[in-house]
Every structure is written in structure tokens, then in C-alpha cells.
C-alpha positions in Angstrom: 0.0 0.0 0.0 2.8 2.4 0.9 4.5 1.7 -2.4 1.4 2.5 -4.4 0.9 5.8 -2.5 4.4 6.8 -3.3 4.0 6.1 -7.0 0.7 8.0 -7.1 2.4 11.0 -5.4 5.2 11.0 -7.9 2.7 11.0 -10.8 0.9 14.0 -9.3 4.1 15.9 -8.9 5.2 15.1 -12.5 1.8 16.1 -13.8 1.9 19.4 -11.9 5.3 20.2 -13.2 4.3 19.4 -16.7 1.2 21.6 -16.3 3.4 24.5 -15.1 5.7 24.2 -18.2 2.7 24.1 -20.5 1.2 27.1 -18.8 4.4 29.0 -19.2 4.6 28.3 -22.9 1.1 29.7 -23.3 1.8 32.9 -21.4 2.4 35.9 -23.6 2.8 33.9 -26.7 2.7 37.0 -28.9 5.4 38.8 -27.0 8.9 38.7 -28.3 11.8 37.3 -26.3 13.5 38.2 -24.1 10.7 40.5 -22.8 8.4 37.6 -22.7 10.7 35.9 -20.2 10.7 39.0 -18.0 6.8 39.1 -18.0 6.8 35.4 -17.0 9.1 36.1 -14.1 6.9 39.0 -12.9 3.8 36.7 -13.1 5.5 34.0 -11.1 6.3 36.5 -8.3 9.7 35.1 -7.4 12.2 37.9 -8.0 13.2 40.9 -6.0 14.8 42.7 -8.9 14.1 42.8 -12.7 16.4 43.9 -15.5 14.4 45.2 -18.5 17.1 47.5 -19.8 18.0 47.7 -23.5 14.9 45.6 -24.6 13.3 48.3 -26.9 10.3 48.3 -24.7 7.6 50.7 -26.1 4.2 51.9 -24.9 2.5 48.7 -25.9 5.0 46.7 -23.9 4.6 49.1 -21.0 0.9 48.2 -20.9 1.7 44.5 -20.4 4.4 45.4 -17.9 2.0 47.6 -15.9 -0.7 44.9 -15.9 1.6 42.3 -14.4 3.1 44.7 -11.9 -0.3 45.5 -10.5 -0.5 42.0 -9.1 3.2 41.6 -8.2 4.1 41.7 -4.5 7.8 40.8 -4.7 9.8 43.0 -7.0 11.5 46.0 -5.4 13.7 47.2 -8.2 13.1 47.5 -12.0 15.7 48.6 -14.5 14.0 50.2 -17.6 17.0 52.1 -18.9 17.5 52.7 -22.6 14.0 51.8 -23.9 11.3 53.7 -25.8 8.7 54.6 -23.2 6.8 57.8 -24.0 4.3 59.9 -22.0 1.6 57.3 -22.9 3.7 54.5 -21.5 4.3 56.6 -18.4 0.6 56.9 -17.9 0.2 53.1 -18.1 3.1 52.5 -15.8 2.8 55.3 -13.2 -0.8 56.3 -13.1 -2.5 52.9 -13.8 -0.1 50.8 -11.7 2.3 52.5 -9.3 -0.1 55.2 -8.1 -2.1 52.9 -5.9 -2.1 49.3 -7.2 1.6 48.3 -6.8 2.7 48.7 -3.2 6.1 47.0 -3.4 8.4 48.7 -5.9 11.1 50.9 -4.3 13.6 51.6 -7.0 12.8 52.5 -10.7 15.5 53.3 -13.2 14.2 54.9 -16.4 17.3 56.6 -17.8 17.2 57.4 -21.5 13.5 56.9 -22.5 11.2 59.3 -24.3 9.3 60.7 -21.3 9.6 64.4 -21.9 7.8 67.1 -20.0 4.4 65.7 -20.8 5.2 62.4 -19.1 5.8 64.3 -15.8 2.1 65.0 -15.5 1.3 61.4 -14.8 4.5 60.9 -12.7 3.4 63.9 -10.6 0.0 62.3 -10.0 1.6 59.0 -9.1 4.1 60.5 -6.6 1.4 62.4 -4.8 -0.3 59.1 -3.9 2.6 56.5 -4.0 4.0 55.5 -0.6 6.7 53.0 -1.5 9.0 54.4 -4.2 12.4 55.5 -2.7 14.6 56.0 -5.8 13.6 57.4 -9.2 16.1 57.9 -12.0 14.7 59.9 -15.0 18.1 60.9 -16.5 18.3 61.8 -20.2 14.5 62.1 -20.8 14.3 65.8 -21.9 12.2 66.9 -19.0 13.4 70.5 -19.1 12.5 73.1 -16.5 8.7 72.4 -16.8 9.1 68.7 -16.1 11.4 69.5 -13.2 8.9 71.9 -11.8 6.2 69.2 -11.8 8.6 66.8 -9.9 9.3 69.5 -7.3 5.6 70.1 -6.8 5.1 66.4 -6.2 8.0 66.4 -3.6 6.0 69.0 -1.6 3.5 66.2 -0.9 5.5 63.0 -1.3 7.7 62.3 1.8 8.7 58.7 0.7 10.9 59.5 -2.3 14.5 59.9 -1.1 16.7 59.8 -4.2 16.1 61.7 -7.4 18.5 61.4 -10.3 18.0 63.8 -13.2 21.2 63.8 -15.3 21.2 65.7 -18.6 17.6 66.9 -18.8 18.1 70.4 -20.0 17.4 72.0 -16.6 18.6 75.6 -16.4 19.2 78.2 -13.6 15.4 78.9 -13.7 14.7 75.4 -12.7 17.4 75.6 -10.0 15.8 78.7 -8.6 12.5 76.9 -8.0 14.3 73.9 -6.6 16.2 76.1 -4.2 13.0 77.8 -3.1 11.5 74.4 -2.3 14.5 73.2 -0.3 14.6 76.5 1.7 10.9 76.0 2.5 11.7 72.4 3.7 14.4 73.6 6.1 12.4 76.6 7.3 9.2 74.6 8.0 10.7 71.3 9.1 14.3 71.9 9.9 15.3 69.2 7.5 14.4 67.7 4.1 13.1 64.2 3.4 15.4 63.9 0.4 18.7 62.1 0.7 20.2 62.6 -2.7 19.5 64.9 -5.7 21.8 64.5 -8.7 21.6 67.2 -11.3 24.8 66.6 -13.2 25.2 67.4 -16.9 22.4 70.0 -17.0 22.6 73.6 -18.2 22.5 75.4 -14.9 25.4 77.7 -15.6 27.3 79.9 -13.1 24.0 81.4 -11.8 22.7 77.9 -10.9 26.0 77.1 -9.2 25.8 80.1 -7.0 22.1 79.6 -6.2 22.9 76.0 -5.0 26.0 77.0 -3.1 24.3 79.9 -1.3 21.2 77.8 -0.6 23.1 75.1 1.4 24.7 77.8 3.5 21.7 80.1 4.0 19.1 77.4 4.7 21.1 75.7 7.5 21.9 79.1 9.0 18.2 79.8 9.2 17.5 76.3 10.4 19.9 76.6 13.3 18.3 79.9 14.4 14.8 78.4 14.2 15.8 75.5 16.3 17.1 77.9 19.0 13.8 79.8 18.9 11.8 76.6 19.1 13.2 75.2 22.3 10.5 72.6 22.5 11.3 71.3 19.0 14.6 69.7 18.1 14.5 69.1 14.4 16.6 66.2 13.2 19.5 67.0 10.8 19.0 64.8 7.8 22.0 64.1 5.5 21.5 65.6 2.1 23.8 65.0 -0.9 23.6 67.4 -3.7 25.5 66.9 -7.0 25.4 69.3 -9.9 27.3 70.5 -12.8 27.1 73.5 -15.2 27.1 71.6 -18.5 25.6 68.6 -20.1 27.4 65.9 -22.1 27.0 67.9 -25.3 29.1 70.8 -24.0 32.5 71.3 -22.5 34.7 68.3 -22.0 33.8 64.8 -23.2 33.0 63.6 -19.7 30.9 66.7 -19.1 33.2 68.0 -16.3 33.7 71.5 -17.7 33.3 74.3 -15.1 32.1 73.3 -11.7 30.9 70.1 -10.0 30.4 70.0 -6.3 29.0 67.2 -4.2 29.2 65.8 -0.7 27.0 65.2 2.4 25.3 68.0 4.2 28.1 68.8 6.6 30.7 68.9 3.8 28.6 70.9 1.4 27.6 73.5 3.9 31.2 74.5 4.3 31.4 75.4 0.6 32.1 79.1 0.3 30.4 80.5 -2.8 33.6 82.6 -3.4 35.5 79.4 -3.9 33.3 78.1 -6.6 35.7 79.1 -9.4 38.8 78.1 -7.5 40.6 74.8 -7.4 40.1 73.9 -3.8 37.3 73.5 -1.4 36.9 71.8 2.0 37.9 68.2 2.4 35.1 65.8 1.6 33.6 67.8 -1.3 34.4 66.4 -4.7 35.4 69.3 -7.0 36.5 69.7 -10.6 37.3 73.2 -11.8 38.5 74.8 -15.0 
């Protein structure tokens, strides 16, 4: 009797495994490889990270991706760099999925797609509601100042997003002016900012943008300290903020985009940066610097 039971159990296991293989073959039969394999892995809910970079994913593919992510409870990071996702794909991914349905994803890399300023409308609406996304990379997507403004507006409400990477998006000193105003408000009202890292390298902020950022990190903390003294009952925590910026994009200056000024560091380091040193070859220890 025991032998028969063992045989029957094996048959059930084999049949189940065969059924799984057959079901996998039927899934997404009209989707090209290797994107089809990625969708299967999302469906099976077994991965923490998913690499979908360099797969020529377009808006139609983004719809399938969004649909599967709505039901996924495992994946925390997705790499969608170097694809072809436009504002329509952004709507399908951000507004229809990440806004409220997916509550797991923490890191999304979308470097070098076709998002543009229009795509930031749906990203804004998503970030206002999303409570899980921590890192968002939208580098090389031609967001411009208008797209940057929309992201800043979302950050006024969203306190979950910590890291924002915006390399080479055509942001100018006008965009930096709005960003600086936002950060000053953060420090004035809270005594700290929820952001950990903002990377604005290879944009077109120029000398004016350099000075605005350098002055901001000094002035804001000075005001912060005085406010803490006045509010004896409120001791605001000092969050670490890393700001990285440069005055040119990859299309200008040196081949590596390092013409003019790049300054970065944690909050304590960057606060020591004297604006008068911004065109010199030395700053305080701990601050990365490249000058002319």
C-alpha cells in the first residue's frame, strides 16, 4: 500500500510540473523574447529585482508590464533604462499601476527613454499618492524646467521618495531657482528635508545655478539653526542631504561633461562650501570638485 501511494504522489508531482511548463509556454505567446521571459518572471512573483534595460520596450510593452506589476508583491527594483517609453507608457506604468495598485516597488530606473515634460504629468499624480518608491532615475529624458517643476511640486507632498537622479535633462538656472526655493521651505518649516540625494549633473544650470545652490546650502542651514534655537521645545533632526550638480551637459564642455564646476558631498561637507571658492581649485575636504 505504501508503495502505491508513493507512486501516485510522484505521478501527481510530474503532472503538476508538466502543467506548469505548459502554462508558461502559453503565457504571452505573442510577446517577443527576451521581454516575454521578463513578464513570466513577474507573473511567477519570485524575483526581488528585474532587469528590463535595452529591450526596446515601447508603450504597448509598457501596458503589459503595468498589468503584471499591479499583481506583483515581490519585485522591489526594476531597470528600464534605454527603452522607448513615451508619455503614454508613463501613464500606463505610473498612473495605472504605481499610483495605488503596486505597493512593493522601491527603485525605478528609467534613464534614457522618451518621457519628456508631458510624461511628468502622470509621474506627478503617481508620486502624490505613492508611498513605497524611494529611488527614481529619470536621467536623459528631456524633462526640461517644466518637467522639473512638476517633480518638485510632487515632492511637496511625497515624503517617501528619497533619491532623485536627473542627469542631462536640460534643466537651467530657472529650474534651480524653483528647486532652491523648495529646499529652503523644507528647512524653514521642518528643519530638514526628506530627500537624501538629488543628482543634477550634466544640466545647463550655468554659473547662476552654481551660485544659487552654493548659497542655498549655507543660508538654509543658518536659518535652520536659528529656528531650532527659537523653538526650544522642538529639536529638528538633521538629515543628510547629498547634492551633486554641474554646469554643463554631455553635449558641451569636455567629453566627460566636467567643464566648469561640479560640487558634491554630504550635508556637513557641502555646507562649508564658500560661494567665493566656486571658481577656484580647492574646497573643503570631503567635497568632490572639478574646476577649469
